[in-house]
C-alpha positions in Angstrom: -7.5 24.7 3.6 -4.5 22.9 2.0 -4.8 21.3 -1.4 -1.8 18.9 -1.9 -3.2 17.0 -4.9 -5.7 17.5 -7.7 -8.8 18.9 -6.1 -12.3 18.1 -7.4 -14.3 20.8 -5.5 -14.3 24.4 -6.6 -12.7 26.9 -4.3 -16.3 28.1 -3.4 -17.4 24.6 -2.6 -14.3 23.9 -0.6 -14.6 27.2 1.3 -18.1 26.3 2.5 -16.6 23.4 4.5 -14.0 25.5 6.4 -14.8 25.5 10.1 -17.4 22.8 9.9 -18.2 21.4 13.4 -17.5 17.8 14.2 -19.0 16.0 17.2 -17.5 12.6 18.2 -19.5 10.4 20.6 -19.7 6.7 21.3 -21.4 5.2 18.2 -22.2 8.5 16.6 -20.4 11.2 14.6 -21.8 14.4 13.4 -20.0 16.4 10.7 -21.8 19.6 9.9 -25.3 18.6 8.9 -24.4 14.9 8.3 -24.8 12.2 11.0 -23.2 8.8 11.1 -25.0 6.5 13.4 -23.5 3.2 14.5 -20.1 4.7 14.1 -17.0 2.7 14.9 -13.5 4.2 15.3 -10.2 2.7 14.2 -7.2 4.6 15.6 -3.9 4.4 13.7 -0.6 6.1 13.7 1.6 7.1 10.7 5.2 8.2 10.8 5.9 11.6 9.5 7.4 10.1 6.4 4.5 7.7 5.7 2.0 10.5 6.2 3.8 12.7 3.7 4.0 9.8 1.2 0.3 8.9 1.7 -1.2 12.4 1.6 1.4 14.2 -0.5 1.8 17.0 2.1 4.1 17.2 5.0 2.7 17.4 8.6 4.5 20.7 8.9 2.5 22.2 6.1 -0.6 21.3 8.1 0.9 22.6 11.4 0.9 19.0 12.8 3.5 18.3 15.4 4.8 15.0 16.8 5.7 11.7 15.3 3.7 9.6 14.8 0.7 11.4 13.4 -2.6 10.1 15.0 -5.5 9.4 12.7 -9.0 7.9 13.3 -10.9 6.1 10.5 -14.7 6.4 11.0 -16.9 3.6 9.7 -20.7 4.1 9.6 -23.3 1.3 10.1 -25.2 2.6 7.1 -23.4 4.4 4.3 -20.6 6.7 5.2 -19.5 10.3 5.5 -18.1 12.2 2.5 -16.4 14.7 4.8 -14.9 13.2 7.9 -14.3 9.5 7.2 -10.7 9.9 8.2 -9.8 12.3 10.9 -6.3 13.7 11.7 -6.0 14.6 15.3 -4.4 18.1 15.4 -5.4 19.4 18.9 -8.1 19.2 21.5 -10.3 21.5 19.5 -9.1 21.1 15.9 -9.4 18.0 13.7 -8.3 17.8 10.1 -10.0 15.7 7.4 -9.5 15.3 3.7 -12.1 15.2 1.0 -11.4 15.1 -2.8 -7.8 16.1 -2.3 -8.4 19.0 0.1 -7.6 19.2 3.8 -10.2 20.9 6.0 -9.9 22.1 9.6 -12.9 21.0 11.5 -13.9 22.5 14.8 -14.5 19.9 17.6 -17.7 20.5 19.5 
């Protein structure tokens, strides 16, 4: 867990999200106990510099490699996801997301 900016959740609240499972399927995302039906995905890429400016943390601090950094924005048909609305693709099994100023490593299932 990396906290680059002011963080709203307490350390205990943030700690409960570490290792949360994320499942990405056509039209459906599940993050922990929360499901987004009718999901659409928008893929985008940010240069290392733009990523660092936008998120106030360098990709290296998050163990991200490569330039550009691949992100996926998730939009839900009804409502949205608090955790997991923007996904940073780290590896085949690990995805990062940010919520209230805290980056979380999610486990891809």
